[in-house]
C-alpha positions as a Markdown table, in Angstrom:
| # | Residue | x | y | z |
|---|---|---|---|---|
| 1 | Met | 109.3 | 83.4 | 112.8 |
| 2 | Ala | 111.7 | 85.9 | 112.3 |
| 3 | Ile | 111.5 | 89.2 | 114.1 |
| 4 | Ile | 110.8 | 90.8 | 110.9 |
| 5 | Asp | 107.8 | 88.8 | 110.4 |
| 6 | Lys | 106.3 | 89.4 | 113.9 |
| 7 | Ile | 106.5 | 93.5 | 112.8 |
| 8 | Asn | 105.1 | 92.6 | 109.5 |
| 9 | Lys | 102.0 | 91.2 | 111.0 |
| 10 | Val | 101.5 | 94.0 | 113.3 |
| 11 | Leu | 101.9 | 97.0 | 111.0 |
| 12 | Glu | 99.2 | 94.7 | 108.7 |
| 13 | Lys | 96.8 | 94.6 | 111.3 |
| 14 | Glu | 97.4 | 98.1 | 112.5 |
| 15 | Phe | 97.7 | 99.9 | 108.7 |
| 16 | Gly | 96.4 | 97.3 | 106.6 |
| 17 | Thr | 99.6 | 98.2 | 104.4 |
| 18 | Val | 103.1 | 96.7 | 104.3 |
| 19 | Asp | 106.3 | 98.9 | 103.1 |
| 20 | Leu | 107.7 | 97.3 | 99.9 |
| 21 | Ile | 111.0 | 98.3 | 98.2 |
| 22 | Val | 111.7 | 96.6 | 94.5 |
| 23 | Asn | 114.9 | 96.1 | 93.8 |
| 24 | Leu | 115.4 | 95.6 | 89.5 |
| 25 | Lys | 118.6 | 93.6 | 88.9 |
| 26 | Asp | 120.6 | 94.2 | 86.2 |
| 27 | Asp | 120.4 | 97.8 | 86.0 |
| 28 | Lys | 116.7 | 97.3 | 84.7 |
| 29 | Glu | 114.3 | 100.4 | 85.2 |
| 30 | Ile | 110.8 | 100.6 | 85.2 |
| 31 | Asn | 108.1 | 103.7 | 85.6 |
| 32 | Val | 105.2 | 102.5 | 87.3 |
| 33 | Thr | 103.1 | 105.5 | 86.0 |
| 34 | Glu | 103.5 | 103.6 | 82.8 |
| 35 | Tyr | 101.2 | 100.4 | 83.9 |
| 36 | Glu | 98.3 | 101.5 | 84.8 |
| 37 | Glu | 97.6 | 98.1 | 87.6 |
| 38 | Leu | 100.9 | 99.0 | 89.0 |
| 39 | Lys | 99.7 | 102.5 | 89.7 |
| 40 | Lys | 96.7 | 101.5 | 91.7 |
| 41 | Cys | 98.0 | 98.8 | 93.6 |
| 42 | Gly | 99.3 | 101.1 | 96.5 |
| 43 | Lys | 100.8 | 104.7 | 97.1 |
| 44 | Trp | 104.6 | 104.3 | 95.4 |
| 45 | Leu | 106.8 | 106.7 | 97.5 |
| 46 | Lys | 109.6 | 106.3 | 94.5 |
| 47 | Ala | 107.7 | 105.1 | 91.4 |
| 48 | Ser | 110.9 | 104.8 | 88.5 |
| 49 | Gly | 114.1 | 103.8 | 88.3 |
| 50 | Thr | 116.0 | 101.0 | 89.6 |
| 51 | Ile | 114.6 | 101.0 | 93.2 |
| 52 | Leu | 111.4 | 101.6 | 93.7 |
| 53 | Arg | 108.9 | 102.1 | 96.8 |
| 54 | Val | 105.3 | 101.1 | 97.6 |
| 55 | Glu | 103.0 | 101.2 | 100.9 |
| 56 | Thr | 100.5 | 98.5 | 99.6 |
| 57 | Glu | 98.1 | 96.0 | 100.4 |
| 58 | Leu | 99.1 | 93.6 | 98.3 |
| 59 | Ser | 101.7 | 90.4 | 100.0 |
| 60 | Glu | 105.3 | 90.4 | 98.4 |
| 61 | Lys | 103.6 | 87.4 | 96.5 |
| 62 | Lys | 101.1 | 89.2 | 94.9 |
| 63 | Leu | 103.2 | 92.1 | 94.0 |
| 64 | Ala | 105.9 | 90.1 | 92.4 |
| 65 | Ala | 103.0 | 88.3 | 90.2 |
| 66 | Leu | 101.3 | 91.5 | 89.3 |
| 67 | Ile | 104.9 | 93.1 | 88.2 |
| 68 | Cys | 105.5 | 90.2 | 86.1 |
| 69 | Lys | 102.2 | 90.4 | 84.8 |
| 70 | Glu | 102.4 | 94.0 | 84.0 |
| 71 | Thr | 105.9 | 94.6 | 82.8 |
| 72 | Lys | 107.2 | 91.1 | 81.3 |
| 73 | Leu | 109.5 | 91.0 | 83.6 |
| 74 | Thr | 110.4 | 87.4 | 85.3 |
| 75 | Glu | 110.9 | 87.3 | 89.7 |
| 76 | Asp | 114.5 | 86.4 | 88.5 |
| 77 | Asp | 114.6 | 90.4 | 87.2 |
| 78 | Phe | 114.1 | 91.8 | 90.5 |
| 79 | Thr | 113.6 | 91.5 | 94.6 |
| 80 | Ile | 111.3 | 92.6 | 97.1 |
| 81 | Thr | 112.4 | 93.3 | 100.5 |
| 82 | Asn | 109.9 | 94.5 | 103.3 |
| 83 | Ala | 110.9 | 98.3 | 104.4 |
| 84 | Ala | 110.2 | 97.6 | 108.0 |
| 85 | Gly | 113.3 | 98.0 | 109.9 |
| 86 | Leu | 115.6 | 99.4 | 107.5 |
| 87 | Tyr | 117.1 | 102.4 | 106.5 |
| 88 | Ile | 116.0 | 104.3 | 103.3 |
| 89 | Pro | 117.7 | 107.6 | 102.2 |
| 90 | Phe | 116.2 | 108.1 | 99.0 |
| 91 | Val | 112.9 | 108.9 | 100.8 |
């Protein structure tokens, strides 16, 4: 198990949420406030543009499925990364 996975498990256990970064490819943009289910899935720290950030109880897979369902994007259109241990200058 990678160190980042160990950190994530501790954070999930202690806080119940994970901090995820959604990076849209090919200059695609979304505004989370336009999608009711996305708005409700967590606390969006950055909710529009090509790079989004959310504190959520959802796993990366569940968040990806919700993004696809709500926005009609495919999983090839974005990546999701856990922010644990990353330097995130935009928040």
